[in-house]
N, C-alpha and C positions, 0 to 999 in steps of 0.2 A: 484199218480200222482202230482206231482209239483205244489205250488200254480201258478198261471196265476202273483199273484202279487211279487211272489220272483223269477218269471224267468227273468219279467222285469228286477229286479233291478240289476238282477245278469249283464243282457244286458248294461245296466245303466254302471253300474261296470266296465263291461269290457270297453266300451268303453272311457270310460274317461283314462284308462291306456293305450289302444293298437288303435292307430291312425288306421291301416287298419277296426276295427270292430268300432269303430268312423264313417267311410266312411259308412259302409254298412247300419249300422243306417240312417245317415242322406240323402242318394243315396241309394237306394238297388236296383229299379230299372237299376244301372249302374256297380254299386260297387258290382260283384257278385263274388263266389266261381269258377265259371268257366270262368273267366278272370285272370288266373294267375300274368299273367304280371301287373296289377294293385295291385294284393297284395301284388310282390316285389317291384314295387313303391314307396308303402305305408309303407311298413318294413323298407326298407332304406333310406326313408324319416324320420322317427322316430330314427331310429337309428347312424343318421348321429347328429339330433335335440340333442341326449344326446352323445355324442360324441366329443372329444378335440378336430376335427376338426373344419379347418375356410370356408372351401368351397366346395363347391359342383354342379357340375355341370350336369344336366339334360338332354338328346339329345333325343327328341323322334319325331314322326312324329304327320302332325297333325289329329285332331279328336280323339285320344285317350287319351284323358282326362288330360291331363298335366296344361292345369288352371285352369278345373274345380280342380282339386288337390291340387295345389296351395291355391285356395281360401279355402279348406275344410282346410289345413294342419295351417291356420291361426288362421280360427276360434278355429281349436284343441288347439293349443299356449295360447288363448287367455282363454281357460276355463281351462287350465292348471292352468294358470297365467295370473291372471288380470293385472298385473304389467307389462306384457310383453308389450316393445312398437316396433310393426313392418313398415317398409317402403318399400313399392313396386314402381317399375317404369316398366312400359310399354312404346310400341312404341310413343303413345302420349297421350293429356291429354284425348282424348274421352276415349278409351281402358283404361286408368289407374283407370278413376273414373269408369266404369264399371266395374273391380276389385275389386272396394273398394266398390263398391255398394252391391259389392254379399257378401263381409264378412261379410256388418254393415246389410243388411238383413236378415241374416243368424242367425247372431245372435239374432237380435231382433224379431225374426218371430214369429207370436201367434200361439197355436193350435187350430184350427178350428174342425179336426177330431179328437175325443177321443184316434182312434186307433193309431193314427200318433203318432210319437216321433219327439220331434224337441229340437232345442239347452238347453232351459231354461230347459228342464228336464234330462239332462245331467250335465251340469255344471249350476243351479239356482243362483251360486254367482255372473254369470259374466254378466251384464248389461249395457248396451250403457247408456250412459250419457244425461240425459233430456238437452236440449239448444245445446246439443254437438253432433250433427248429419248430420251435411254438408255430402255429397256423398265421397270427396276426402280427408275430413281432420275432426275426431271423435275421442273421447275418451271413455272410459269404467269409470261406477260408483268411486270414490272411485282415479282416475288419473288424470293429468290435458293433457299429451297429449298421445292418444294409437295407433293410424293410421296415417298414411298421404301417399298418393297415390301423384306420380310426373310422369315425362318424361323429356326424355331429351330435354332441354329448357327450363321447369318448374322448382318451385322454392323449397328447401328445407328446406328453412332459418328457424332456431329455433324452430327444432325437432331435438330429439336425436335417435339412431335406434337401435338396441339389433339386431332385424335381418332384413336382406335386401332380399328380394325376386324380383327377375329380371326374366320377364315373356315376352318372344319374341318380342325384340326391335328391329329385325328385321322382317319388312314385304315385304320388292319388293326384286325382283331378280338383279334390279339396285343396290341397297345399297352394295349388294354381292360383286359386282364388283367393286364398285368405293373404293378407299381405304381411301381418304379423309373424306367420309364419316362414314367408320369402324373408323378411326383413332379420332373424333369427340366424337362419342360413347364412346371409349376407354375413353377419354379426360373426356366428363361427368362425369363418371363412377369413374374414379380417384380422379377429382379434385371436383366434389357433393357430391356422393352420399357415398361414403369413408368418407369423409371428419364431416360426419353427425353419424358415426360410435362408439357406447359405447364400455365401457372394454367388451370384451367376446365376441363380434361380431359375425355372421356368416353371411355367403352369400351364397344363393340359385339361383342359375341363369338356369333357363328353357326354352329352344328355340331349332329350326330345327337349326341345323351344319350348316350354309351358307356359311360360308368361315375358311379358317385358319386362318385369322387375323383378326374373328370377335371378340367381346366379350366373348364368351366359350374358342375360342383357345387360347387370350392372357392372361386370368385367370390359363387356365390351365399351360401358360407357367411361369406368377409371381407367383402362388403356386405350385410349385411341390406334393408336397402334397394331391393337391385338390384330391376329389372322384368324380370319375365318374360315370354314369351312361347313357349307350346308349343301346335303342331299336332301331332298325329296323322293319319298316313295311313288308318287306319279308326277308324271312330266307335263309340262303345260301342253305339248301334246298329245296327251292321252297316253302317253308308252311311260312303260314302268323301268323304276333307279334298274333293277334288275328280274325280267322271266324267274329265273333258276332259281332266287330266293322269294320273290313274290309275285305271282301273278297277278293279271288285271281282277282274273274274275275272285281270286281269291281277296284280293284286297278288297273289293264290292263288297266281297260276303261277311269281311269282315269290321268296314265302318258303316254295314246298315244298321247294325243293334247300337251305333254310338250314337252321342247327340255331335252335332256339326262342329261345334268348339271344340269338343275332346279328337274327333277323327281329325282335323286339323293342324293340332296340337303335334299328336300320335303321331303322325304319318307327313303332314306337311312343311311341318316345323313353322306351320302358322299360329305365335303365341295365344293363348287360349283367353286372354283380356282383349286382344281387338276383335275378335268374335264376340266376346260378353260385356264388350263394353255399352254402358247408359248411352252415352253419346257419340253417333257416330260420323256428325259434321261439324261442323261451326261457320258461319258467315262474317264473309271479311268486308271494311271499306277500306279506299286507300284517301280519301278524304272525306268530312260530315257534309250532310247534304244543306246548299249554300243557295240565295239567290242569284239573281243576275247578275247581283253585284258583288257578288262573295260575301254576302253577310251571312252569318247560319240561320238557318230556316228551324232550331230548335224552339218548340213551344214552352218547353220547363227542360230544367237541370236539376236533377234528381241525385239522391245519394240513397244506396242500403247498406246497412253493414250491419255484421253479424260479430259480436263480440266474442274474442275465447273466453269456451265454458271454465277449462283447466290449462295449466301451465303446457301440458301438448298439445294443446288445439292453435288453432290458427285464428287472426283477426282477419275477417277477409270487409273490406269496405271497398264499393262498387261504385264510381260516379258514371253517368252516363244522362246522354241527351237525349228527348223525345221528340219523334219526329213522325208524322201521319202511321201513330198507332205504333212504333219499333223502337230499342234502345240500341243506340249509337252509345258504346261501352267508351269511355275519355282518359279513365285511368282507374287502376284496380292497386291496391294497400293490402298486401299479404301477408301475412307477420309473425311471428312468433315474441315480439318484445315486449315487454313487461308495460304496463297501463302509463307508466311517468311515462315511454317513449312515446307510444303510440294516441295519446288524449292528443296533445299539443300536436303532434302530424299529421293526423285526422285533420285537425283544425285547420291548418295551416293548407291540405289539398282542398278540402270545403270551400276557402277561401281563395286560390290560385285558379278553381275551374268556376268561380260564381256562382254555384250551389244557391239553388231557390230554398230546396228541401230537404234536408236528410232525416231518412227514417232510421232508428237503431233501435234493436230487437232487447227488450229489457230483463230479458232469463238473465238470469244468474252472474248479475253484478252490473246487467246493461244498463239500467236507470241512472246509477253513479256514474258510469260510464259519459251518457249521454251531459248530462248536469258538466261535467268536468269538461267535456268537446264545448259546449256551451260557453261556458264561464272563458275559455282560452279563446274563442271568438269575440269576445269583446273585446278582450286584451287586447285583442288584434284589430281592434277598430271595427268589427263588421255589425252591422245589426238585419243584415239584407238576408242572412240565409236563418229558415226557425229549423229550431233541433227538434223531434218528437219521437219521443221512447212509445213503444205496444208489449205485451208481451204474446209470444206464438205456442199455443195450444194444440196445433196440431198434431200429428205426425210427422216427422222429420223423413224419414222414407218415402210416405207415401204421397207426398208433397214435392217429391224432388222426382219421383216415377210420375206424378201424374203432370208434371209442368215440362217434361223434357223435351218434347216435340215444340213446345213453345220456343224454349232456349233456343233448336237449332233452326227452327224458321222463321224468328222475328231478333233474336240479339244479335248485334251486327259489330264484331272486333276490328282495331287495329290488323292489317293486314301482316305486321309485324307482332303481334300479340304474343306469339308464344317465347320470341327473345326479350319481350319487355317484361315479360312478368310467367318466368319457367316453372316456377313453383305451384301457381295457379293451375296455368298450363296444364302440368301432369298431374293436379289434382282432376284436371275437368275431362282429360282424353283420360284415364286409368281408368275410373268410377266407375263399377260393373254392374251389374243392375241385377245378379244374383252372386252371395259370396261376401264375406269379409272386408270391411273397407277400411285402411288403418285411419283417413281424414274424409269426412264430410265436408268440412267448411267452405269449400269452395262452392259444390252444388247447392248447398243450406243458401247462401247467400245470393247467388244468382237466379233459385227458384225464387227468394224476395222479391229480387227486379223484375221478373218474372208474372210474380201475381199481382204486382200494383196495377199487372193491363188487364190479366184475366178476370177481376172481378167482377161477376155481376155487374153489370150498366158503362165495363169501360174502364177506361182508368179512373184511379179513386182519387177524388180532393181530399190532399190531408188537410 
């Protein structure tokens, strides 16, 4: 029979080497072998920490242990290397301090039950420095600064980190619908958090996947080689990720009172804006309509331009051909460039595509823009394109919503349109039916195209 002391020593040594074994010793009631998703999570977290990759994104449903595992990961990293520097960020100061306190208290825990293993049994050389045990910022013995907890709006001054752990920065669906709020979070992450990183840093982003433009989505786009762990509460075959944590009955009871968008984001890691976006699909073409001799069948080639109202807005000019009461997009000019750039460039594109008639909104300087484009066309030697300006007085949001079905059913884009016009495509694909959209210039101009076909009596004659 193996001596219990030898068995205990082996368990302690295994916990030093293996993060999953560490979690099982520190919280045996939660980290159990019959919860394989937790074992997978722990193994992948350790593999990431020991790899050359910089960024790991973890998307998991609530109450499945993602924050608890992040706390234990911080403790384990400190145990293996007391010189480690970790900075964590959460939704607000209260949550970030709670996270920090859990890390600190786990390291400092004293053993009162002789049969229970505590952190100091596994890593006896790692201790909280006396007098440096504030909840949000503290150090280990022999170190100047080991841990800092912060949040958007908080400070990270004077602290350098080799590990960034960000835990659930979005707490409300309203933020997921608010592009401005998502922009501020990304700016905080890049301007504040990244500026405090040391050479060889690693970032772990743990959160519910709320929106395509949330911190997780932008990090995955910014670092194409980032590692991604996605776990859904309910699998495609109807089974649950872990019945011991959330049964099918409890899951259905929880989501019954939620909107479909919020339930999908919370439990299935389906970005909320994919459910709430206005345009669900777009039609495409591989070639424009042609007759048997290969000649285009367009009855007219038109353009619709919405000029930028402010410096933060986009100019959006769409050139399209008309055939069988449908629009085939030929070119899109979507830019924040100043008018001295956009006026001659708009004229050049109108001439290049043989536009017969250019319609330009005259709101907020649009009339001057239209006159200058007309003058640019004269300088280019063209008198085939008639430029008209008009004032748009109808409610923009109502117009966009009313014409959205026609846009999806009757406007055709080149099959590679997302690659040709990525900023325009992003604006169209992410526009929300409800919520605060940072920009509506693309949907507004596209709606203008649709309105030329949907006015009473069919296509309007300009």
